[in-house]
N, C-alpha and C positions, 0 to 999 in steps of 0.2 A: 504494500500500500504506500503510494508516494506521499511526500510531505504536502505537495500541492493539493492532492485529493483530500487528505486529512484536514487541512486548513479550511477548505470549502465546506466539508461536512460539519466541522466544529462550529463554523460561523452560522450555518443554517440551523443547527441544533440549538445554539445559543439564542437565536431569534425565536425559535419555537418556545423555549423556556420563558422568554420575556412575554410572549403572547399569552402563554398559559397563566402567568402571574396576573396579567391584565384581565384575562377571562374570569379567573376566580374572584378577583376584586369586583368586577362588574356583576357577576352572578350573585354575590352576597349583597351588593348594592340593590339589585333587583329584589332580592328576598326581603330586605329591610323595607322597601317600598310596599311590598305585599303585606308586610306586618302593619304598616301604616293604614293600608286599605281596610284591614281587619279591625283596627282600632276605630276608624271612622264609622264603619258599619255598626260596631258595638255602641258607639256614642249616640247614633241615631236610631237605635233599636232594630237594626237589620242584621244582627249577628248570625241569625239562622240561615241567611242567604249567602253561604260561602261560595258556592259554585254558580257562576253565571255563564251558561252555555253560549249566549249570544256574544259576550265579551271574548271568550276563548276563541270562537270561530273568527271573529274580527281580527284578533291578534295573529292567528295562523294564516289567514288569507293575506294579511299585510306582509308577513314574513316571506311568503312565497312570492309576492309581487316585487319585493326589493332584493330578493336573493340573486346575486350576480354569478353564482357558481364559483368554483367547479363542483361544490356539493349539490346534489340533486334536491329538488323540492321535497321528495320523500324523506331524505336524510334530515333536512333542517326542520321539517314538520315533526318528525319523531323526537328530535332533540328538544325542541321548544315545548312539546307536550310534556316531556319529562321535567323540564325546568318549571313549568306551571304546576305540575303535580307536586313537585317538592315544595314549591312556595305555598301552595294551598295547605299542605300538611303542617306548615308552621302555625296556621290558624287552628286546624283540626283535620286529621286524616279522614277522608270521605270513606264511608262504609258502602261497598258496592256488592249487591246480591246478584248472583247469576246461577245458571244451571250447572251444577258440579257433576263429579268431583273436580279437583284441580287437574289441569291437563287437557281440558276440553277446548273446543273452538270458542265457546262462550267466555272462558277465561281470557283467551287471546283477544277477543273483542273488548272485554272490560279493560284490560291493560292498555290496549291500543288507544282507547278513548280517554281513560282517566290516569294513565301512567302507573309506574310501579310503586309510587308512594301511597297509593290508595290502599285501603284495608279490604282485602278480598274476602267475600263471605259466600262460599259455594253452598248451594242448596240441593236437596234431593229431587225436587220437581219444579216445573215452571210455576205451579200453584204456590209453592213455598216461596219462590222468588218474589212474587207479587205480595204475599202476606208480610214478608220481612220489611218491605218499604211502607205498606199500608199501616203497619203497627209501629212504625218509626224506629224499628230495630236497625234498619239500614237507611242510608240517605238516598240511594238511587238503585235502580234495577237495570240490568242489561239483558234483554231477552230476544231470541231470534224471531223474526216475523215472516221472512220469506227467503227461499233459495232459488237461484236462477234456473236450476234444472229440476228440482223437486217441488217447487211451488210454495204455497202458503203454509205456515206453521199453524195448524188448526187450533191447538190449545191456547196459543197466545191470542189469536183472534177472539176466541170465546171469552177469555178473561178480560180483554179490553172492553167488552160490552158492559161489564158490571163494575169494573174498578173505578175508584175515585181518583186514581193517579193520572198524571198528565204526561204526555209525550213531551220531552224537552231536548231530545237529540237523536241522532242516528249514527250507526257505525256500519260501514261497508267493508267486509272482510273477504279478501281473495282466499279461497279454500284450496289448499294443496294437501292432498292425501298421500301418505307415505306407508310403505310396508315395513313394519317394525318387528324385529325378531333377533334373538341371540343366535339363531341358526344362520350360519354363513352360506349354506347351500339351499337354494329354493327347493331342491328335490327332497329335503328332509322336513319340509313344512307340510303337515297333515291337517291342521286346523287354522282357520283365520277368524279372529274375533273382531267385531266392529259394531257400531250402531247400524241399524237397518238402513238408514238413509245413506250412510257412507258405503255400505255394501252395494247399494243400488248405484251410487255414483261411480263405482269402480267395477261394475258388472262385467263389461267387455274385457277389461284388463285381466280380471280373474279367470274368465273363460279361456283366454289365450295362454296365460302364464301358469296358473295353478288350477287347472280344470278338475283335478281329483281331490283337492283340499276341501274339507268340510267347512261351510260358512256358518258361523254361529253369531246370531244377533245379540247385542248387549244393550244395556240401558244408556251407555255413553261410550265414546271412544276411549276415555280415560280408564273406565273399568276394563275395556278390552285390552288396553296396554298393561294393566295390572296382571291380567290372566296370562298374557303372552310373556311377561317378564318372569313368571314363576313356573311355566310348563314347558318341558322339552317338546319340540316339534310344533310349537304354536307360534303364531304371528298375529299382529294386530294391524288394522288400517286406522291410522290416526294422524294428527298434525304434529307440527314442530314442538308445540308445548308439551305434548304427551311424551315425545321422544326424549326431550330434555329432562322432564320431571321423573320419568321412570327408567332413565339410563338405558334406553333401548336403541341399538344401532339401526340405522335406516338401510335396509337391504334393497329397496327400490324407492325412488322419489317421484313425486308428482304423477301418481298413477291414475288420477281421476280421468274418466272418459271424456268429459267436457273440459276443454282447456281454459275456458273462462268461468268456471264454476265459482260462484260468489254467493255469500250469505249476507243478508241485510239484517241488522239488529236495531232495535229501538231502545233508547234510554228513557226510563220512567222516573218521575219524581213527584213530590207533593207541591211543587211550585211551577208557575208558568215561565216560559222563556220569553225574553223580550225580543225586539226586532233586531236582526243582525245585518240585514241588507240583502241576504240571499237565503230565503227561508222556504219552508214547506209546511203545509197544514194537513193534518189527517183527521178524518171524521167517519162516523157511521151514520147511515141513513136507511130508511125503508120507505117504500112507495105505497100509496093507497091502491087497493085492489080494483083497478079499472084500466081500460085500454089506454095505452100511451103514457102510463104513469111514470115509467123510468125516463123517457125522453123529456117529460115535463120537469123532472127533478134535475136533469143535467143541463137544461136550457140556461139557468141563471149564470152558469160558469162561462159558457160561450158568449152570452150577451154582455157580460162584464169584461170579456177578454182575459179570463183566467184559465190557464192551461191545466188540464187534468192529466196526471202522470200515472195513475193507477186506479183500476176499478175491479174489485174482487167481490164476488157474491158468496154468501155464507148462509146456511139454513138458520132461520130464527129459532132459538131454543125454546121459546114459549108457545109457538103456534106451528102446527103441522103444515108442511108444504108452503110456508111463507119464508121469504128471504130478506136478509139485510145486506147492505152494500158497504164495503170498506173503500174509502176514496182518499187518494192523495192529490192535492193541488199545489201549484206553485204559489208562493207568497205567504205572508204572515196574516193572521186574522185581523190585525190592526191596520193593515194596508187598506186603503179606501176601496179599491176594486174588490178585494176579497171580502171585506166587511159587507159591502153591498150585495154581493152574490150570496153570502151566508144568510143575510137578513131575508132575502127573497126565498131562499131554499127553506128556511124555517116555516114560511107560510104554506109551502107546498108539500112538505114531507109529513108522512104519518109519524115518523120518529127521526130525531136528529140528535146526535151527540158529537161535540167537538172534542177530539182526543187530545189535541194540542197543536201549537205552532212551534217550530224549532228550526235551528240552522241546518241547511243541507250539509251532509257529511263533507268534511275537508280531508282529502286523501293525502 
């Protein structure tokens, strides 16, 4: 190694050390500002409103807009989510309920949205996730609502009809399925454990690669990973979080049949989200039993110039052969166009429930 090379390397490393010192000073300065925000909230009786989804979305969008590179927007978004998570925890760590156990895609969605400083609260069922927040044992819930290949999550939709909780955010998670096993040869794998939905998402890959292996449905991919970790000849289909948590090597990666497989999660809380500038509103409605009723319900959106991004029908639980409709529209309920459309919709609908307005997911 030449002296010239060593001098150049030493100089650049010294510059990195200086920048690191500046970064740590600025991060702590930011943390002190976050503490001041907490003190101001306490002074004005708003100490319970620690997490402001609209403010977080605005910060992340601004960071992406001013990012000059070479770091990608994904990288800087992840970094600043963690910074905000750590700063929030100085006030009070947020308790986040999700469908457990640890190692599920729901955990990945929760940490993607709230960062690693949040207090993770895995639950046994989606019903339990709702109850934890409704009873104030947790601050927020993260629940799956739809998958790009498998469709809507029925239990989540059913519970949204009755819960007092409000939607205050969304998380879009790209789903990569991996084959996890201590067996280094695929020929030795005789059983594959996974959640039924994950087995379905990897159906063709399994047919091609492990046609003779028994496929065993489990309550979650994390439970599947636990079984695979303890049984010879067993494998699990699960995500990165399960691989890391249960120390299972990946014998095959990204084995999902659909390359763009994505799950959308919603964040639920006891408070409304304010206007962020790029929002979405979710609602449930039902039509009167008469000809043209659905088109009558949808008309206020087009008349107000409000774009509808999702329409999902679901059997009404209280009446046989009647349906309710889950709808997503662009905009916040406080936007004038949206407010006008909702006011007209309320006159026409047999039933209407606004689930919440919240920032569009920041990737």
